[in-house]
LUMTORTOR-141560 format. One line per 5 residues: their letters; for each residue x, y, z of C-alpha. Coordinates in Angstrom, 3 decimals. Layout:
BEGIN
A) X:Y:Z | ...;
***
This chain:
BEGIN
MLRVE) 21.354:-9.744:6.503 | 19.907:-8.388:9.782 | 18.313:-11.135:12.009 | 16.591:-9.788:15.451 | 15.444:-12.693:17.437;
NVSKD) 13.326:-12.364:20.370 | 14.892:-9.087:21.699 | 13.484:-8.047:24.828 | 14.244:-4.312:26.699 | 13.017:-2.097:29.108;
WKEFK) 13.878:1.032:28.890 | 12.374:3.861:31.259 | 8.620:4.096:29.773 | 9.437:2.193:26.943 | 9.595:-1.732:26.265;
LRNIS) 10.706:-4.026:23.780 | 8.921:-6.923:23.866 | 10.138:-10.452:21.918 | 10.661:-8.440:18.798 | 11.833:-11.103:15.988;
FEVNK) 12.587:-10.110:12.207 | 14.805:-10.174:9.200 | 16.326:-7.225:6.806 | 17.121:-8.663:4.009 | 20.424:-7.470:1.538;
GEYFI) 19.533:-4.336:-0.388 | 16.025:-4.246:1.229 | 14.698:-1.072:2.321 | 12.634:-2.101:5.587 | 10.417:0.239:7.425;
ILGPS) 9.037:0.041:11.195 | 6.037:1.774:11.376 | 4.131:2.804:14.634 | 3.359:5.271:16.634 | 5.157:7.924:19.073;
GAGKT) 5.737:5.552:22.121 | 5.482:2.368:20.642 | 9.586:2.142:21.198 | 10.582:2.398:17.713 | 13.815:4.559:18.586;
LLLEV) 14.844:2.022:21.358 | 14.595:-0.900:18.844 | 16.989:0.832:16.672 | 19.135:2.057:19.951 | 19.348:-1.734:20.743;
IAGIF) 20.176:-2.933:17.285 | 22.903:-0.063:16.989 | 24.826:-1.480:20.337 | 23.831:1.706:22.599 | 21.751:-0.360:24.736;
IPDSG) 22.072:-3.951:25.217 | 18.945:-6.344:25.239 | 17.396:-7.583:28.701 | 16.893:-10.902:26.323 | 17.096:-11.985:22.533;
RIFMN) 20.262:-11.541:20.511 | 20.893:-9.674:17.220 | 23.021:-11.472:13.894 | 24.499:-9.479:11.411 | 25.277:-11.801:8.154;
DEDIT) 24.867:-15.202:10.532 | 27.407:-13.415:12.921 | 26.106:-12.666:17.208 | 26.633:-9.176:17.436 | 24.572:-8.721:20.610;
FLPPE) 27.252:-7.720:22.743 | 29.443:-5.964:20.248 | 30.389:-2.280:20.823 | 28.646:-0.153:18.217 | 31.615:0.996:16.567;
KRDLA) 32.358:-2.689:15.836 | 29.384:-3.522:14.157 | 29.651:-1.572:10.592 | 26.406:-0.166:10.944 | 25.571:3.722:10.643;
YIPQN) 22.843:5.218:12.881 | 21.346:8.465:12.092 | 19.243:9.829:15.228 | 16.308:12.427:14.684 | 18.597:15.238:15.422;
YALFP) 20.956:14.265:13.436 | 23.955:14.547:15.659 | 26.181:16.692:13.341 | 29.683:18.196:15.481 | 28.773:22.089:15.378;
HMRVY) 32.250:23.204:15.559 | 33.110:21.188:12.208 | 32.585:22.402:8.730 | 30.612:20.297:6.562 | 33.438:18.274:4.797;
DNIAY) 34.907:17.403:7.981 | 31.544:15.662:9.706 | 30.813:13.606:6.663 | 34.988:12.792:6.889 | 34.805:11.862:10.709;
GLKLR) 34.488:7.968:10.627 | 37.135:7.452:7.727 | 39.732:9.353:9.896 | 38.960:7.379:12.382 | 39.400:4.699:9.779;
KISKV) 42.997:6.037:9.926 | 41.923:6.437:5.594 | 44.749:8.514:3.582 | 43.421:12.219:3.059 | 43.629:11.423:-0.865;
EIEKK) 41.119:9.067:-0.602 | 39.225:10.810:2.118 | 38.867:13.781:0.004 | 37.981:11.546:-3.137 | 34.990:9.371:-1.181;
VKEIA) 33.477:12.875:0.668 | 33.354:14.572:-2.880 | 32.320:11.786:-4.807 | 28.898:11.012:-1.780 | 28.694:15.193:-1.461;
EILGI) 28.037:15.372:-5.405 | 25.317:12.319:-4.901 | 23.185:13.725:-2.535 | 23.996:17.161:-3.879 | 25.732:18.913:-1.254;
SHLLH) 28.976:19.876:-2.532 | 28.241:23.681:-2.375 | 27.968:22.997:1.771 | 31.572:21.219:2.168 | 33.074:24.771:3.671;
RKPKT) 29.713:25.726:5.915 | 29.445:24.994:9.394 | 26.145:23.304:10.530 | 24.262:25.585:12.528 | 23.954:27.914:9.151;
LSGGE) 22.147:24.776:7.462 | 18.278:24.672:6.885 | 17.173:21.261:8.198 | 16.799:19.383:4.954 | 20.611:20.224:4.047;
AQRVA) 21.413:19.366:7.922 | 19.697:15.840:6.857 | 21.572:15.315:3.809 | 24.835:15.628:5.409 | 23.965:13.359:8.189;
IARAL) 22.661:10.880:5.404 | 26.576:11.771:3.875 | 28.361:11.268:6.803 | 26.644:7.564:7.178 | 26.734:6.315:3.927;
VLEPK) 30.484:7.131:3.124 | 31.552:5.097:5.286 | 29.783:2.342:3.692 | 28.116:0.136:6.563 | 26.110:-2.945:5.918;
LLLLD) 22.928:-1.110:7.261 | 22.030:2.149:7.664 | 19.859:3.048:10.378 | 17.145:5.909:10.369 | 15.241:7.290:13.290;
EPFAN) 12.247:9.240:11.966 | 14.649:11.012:9.416 | 12.098:13.226:7.714 | 10.166:14.324:11.212 | 11.806:18.007:11.739;
LDVQT) 11.287:19.159:8.037 | 8.568:20.991:6.315 | 5.918:19.283:4.121 | 7.757:20.479:0.649 | 10.980:19.517:2.073;
RAKLI) 10.075:16.081:3.605 | 8.388:15.158:0.338 | 11.558:16.250:-2.011 | 14.069:14.233:0.340 | 11.539:10.764:0.097;
QEMKR) 12.247:10.781:-3.642 | 15.880:11.775:-3.557 | 16.306:8.984:-1.154 | 14.742:6.556:-3.359 | 17.372:7.903:-6.353;
WRKEL) 19.833:7.666:-3.602 | 19.205:3.943:-2.768 | 19.262:2.671:-6.518 | 22.852:4.801:-7.157 | 24.172:3.583:-3.612;
NFTAL) 22.613:0.163:-3.464 | 22.699:0.510:0.650 | 20.477:-1.608:2.990 | 18.057:0.259:5.418 | 16.175:0.181:8.186;
HVTHS) 13.964:2.739:8.629 | 11.529:3.962:11.549 | 8.576:6.316:11.124 | 5.422:7.106:12.256 | 4.721:8.171:8.590;
FEEAV) 2.429:6.555:6.241 | 3.803:8.138:2.928 | 7.661:7.316:4.175 | 6.216:3.703:4.259 | 4.476:3.562:1.224;
SLGDR) 6.925:5.631:-0.607 | 10.143:4.057:0.046 | 9.523:0.538:2.180 | 10.151:-2.625:0.601 | 8.742:-4.374:3.304;
VGVML) 7.013:-2.948:6.619 | 6.581:-4.084:10.014 | 3.773:-2.604:12.584 | 4.848:-1.596:15.966 | 2.406:-0.943:18.608;
NGKLI) 3.350:-1.080:22.540 | 6.576:-2.209:22.268 | 5.412:-5.162:19.993 | 6.026:-6.058:16.570 | 2.780:-7.364:15.438;
QTGEV) 2.632:-7.653:11.407 | 5.268:-7.640:8.923 | 5.104:-7.997:4.804 | 5.358:-6.323:2.065 | 3.370:-3.095:2.002;
REVFG) 0.531:-3.234:-0.271 | -0.379:-7.085:1.910 | -0.092:-4.823:5.305 | -1.942:-1.805:4.236 | -4.547:-3.984:2.561;
KPKNE) -4.870:-6.735:4.947 | -3.875:-6.082:8.911 | -3.726:-9.173:10.973 | -5.958:-7.761:13.668 | -8.424:-4.548:14.599;
EVARF) -5.522:-3.071:16.615 | -3.096:-2.902:13.451 | -6.192:-1.975:11.426 | -7.333:0.692:13.633 | -3.776:2.295:13.314;
LGFEN) -3.899:1.911:9.626 | -6.661:4.060:9.309 | -9.436:1.774:9.182 | -11.800:3.831:11.749 | -14.710:2.409:10.884;
IIDGI) -15.129:-1.136:12.823 | -18.449:-2.942:12.323 | -19.729:-6.193:14.092 | -22.215:-8.142:12.675 | -23.467:-11.822:11.676;
AEGRI) -22.317:-13.345:8.529 | -24.188:-15.874:5.861 | -22.255:-16.267:2.885 | -21.168:-12.965:1.406 | -24.027:-10.591:3.466;
LKANG) -23.116:-9.346:7.033 | -25.932:-8.048:8.849 | -25.652:-5.350:11.380 | -28.156:-3.625:13.272 | -30.510:-4.731:10.761;
ILIEL) -28.186:-3.229:7.854 | -27.097:-6.177:5.271 | -23.634:-5.232:3.959 | -22.216:-7.355:0.626 | -19.085:-8.817:1.850;
PTEAK) -15.724:-9.396:-0.686 | -15.717:-13.041:0.557 | -17.926:-15.598:2.262 | -18.202:-16.041:6.070 | -20.394:-17.307:8.766;
GKVRI) -20.973:-16.207:12.220 | -19.984:-13.594:14.073 | -17.760:-11.225:11.812 | -16.072:-8.181:12.822 | -14.983:-5.659:9.363;
GIRPE) -12.963:-2.385:8.923 | -13.508:-0.104:6.465 | -11.174:3.246:5.585 | -13.199:6.713:5.651 | -11.347:7.312:2.324;
DIIIS) -13.153:4.361:0.869 | -16.353:6.024:1.831 | -18.557:7.844:-0.992 | -21.210:10.831:-0.225 | -24.025:11.797:-2.328;
NEPIK) -26.817:13.671:-2.245 | -28.435:11.381:-4.708 | -28.563:7.536:-4.826 | -25.769:5.867:-6.961 | -26.647:2.465:-8.184;
TSARN) -23.927:-0.017:-9.164 | -23.925:-3.302:-8.362 | -20.568:-3.100:-6.804 | -21.032:-0.773:-3.830 | -23.306:-1.144:-0.778;
EFKAK) -25.481:1.984:-0.870 | -27.193:3.435:2.194 | -29.040:6.618:3.571 | -27.306:8.313:6.133 | -27.769:11.292:8.528;
VLAIE) -24.727:13.702:9.343 | -24.021:13.901:12.866 | -20.762:15.803:13.123 | -18.715:17.753:10.713 | -14.925:18.267:11.937;
DLGSL) -12.590:20.278:9.609 | -9.097:18.485:9.111 | -7.449:21.217:7.215 | -7.410:19.831:3.812 | -10.154:17.365:4.407;
IRLTL) -13.452:17.417:6.468 | -13.922:14.321:8.157 | -18.202:13.254:8.733 | -19.375:11.225:11.448 | -22.393:9.571:9.639;
DIGGI) -25.575:7.466:11.423 | -26.632:4.522:9.029 | -29.470:2.367:11.641 | -27.674:2.897:14.519 | -24.099:2.471:13.026;
ELKAF) -21.594:5.328:13.038 | -19.195:5.527:10.278 | -16.350:8.284:9.398 | -16.179:9.440:6.156 | -13.840:12.149:4.393;
ITRSS) -14.789:14.384:1.692 | -13.227:17.794:0.360 | -13.639:21.244:1.820 | -15.218:21.932:-2.052 | -17.692:18.854:-1.925;
LIEMG) -18.455:19.964:1.261 | -20.134:23.365:0.416 | -21.235:21.906:-3.140 | -23.564:19.496:-1.662 | -24.532:21.410:1.294;
IKEGK) -23.579:19.744:3.752 | -24.628:20.368:7.450 | -25.253:18.660:10.616 | -29.033:16.841:10.870 | -28.943:16.310:6.762;
EVYVS) -29.430:13.120:4.957 | -26.684:11.855:2.548 | -26.341:8.528:0.357 | -23.450:6.616:1.901 | -21.446:3.966:-0.561;
FKATA) -18.772:1.768:-0.738 | -17.324:-1.358:-2.406 | -17.523:-4.768:-0.942 | -13.640:-4.926:-1.969 | -12.965:-1.979:0.414;
IHVF) -14.397:-4.326:3.260 | -11.429:-5.811:4.949 | -13.018:-8.834:7.450 | -11.334:-9.883:10.223;
***
């Protein structure tokens, strides 16, 4: 359906470099990346707000690179929703249909249908300034979907919402997608949104699309260290591999696969288990470690640990920290499965 070929664009501090990917019909595709990666600029180029410096954009094999936004049959929802403040919710949703000169009867039918599906029928008489963030987001989505676009473009759609509203809307988006069968390209920095909604994901860093694939594949097998660090592999260790054993600073680590020579591995902090006593199972790497630092992250505690000169980060709960009596300088046991290791 959508095909982006070698698109580059410079705009102020943002740059896109040779971006290529495809979104298939009926697919929910996530572009995942940190702030400043160029995600919004990419959506704006696809939407037709900006023309790329080089490269091409195709929709159903038609070159739309230079078409104005209104001729692309796309619906773009910016991060601020861009609702018309002087119009009622009904008129905001109906706006695009009126531009298409659809009859009043048909407009009323379509607006009521989409409002019912998105649970905003009771808001149709209201003005945008009276809406909560979640309600405004639903209206913006309704205004886009009522046009039955070929592709829905969503720019950080849940970024301005509180945690509970965000979680609810993510679940509702899954239901709306099943009911309305739309195709979406959604950019975000949220791992939760990528995992919950995405059929496939592309990781975007510094204006480049580094890796694309199914969500489980990309999160489980990052292409390189840069992607791995972004996806939460905070622990990167260099060593010499011989078969399924990695030697690093005199520490022997069991690997999930055979390797030879210089190797770099990554381990997520959440895959490391901390205990006061040794845990003996054949599936685990286990080491004695010293607690170097304790960092309060709110719901979790991040520990910095030293294992024979190798620093590791691990997460534990606040209750585990108290129960185990963990303090800086304390010795603990650290263990992780070989299958939790990613070999670069």
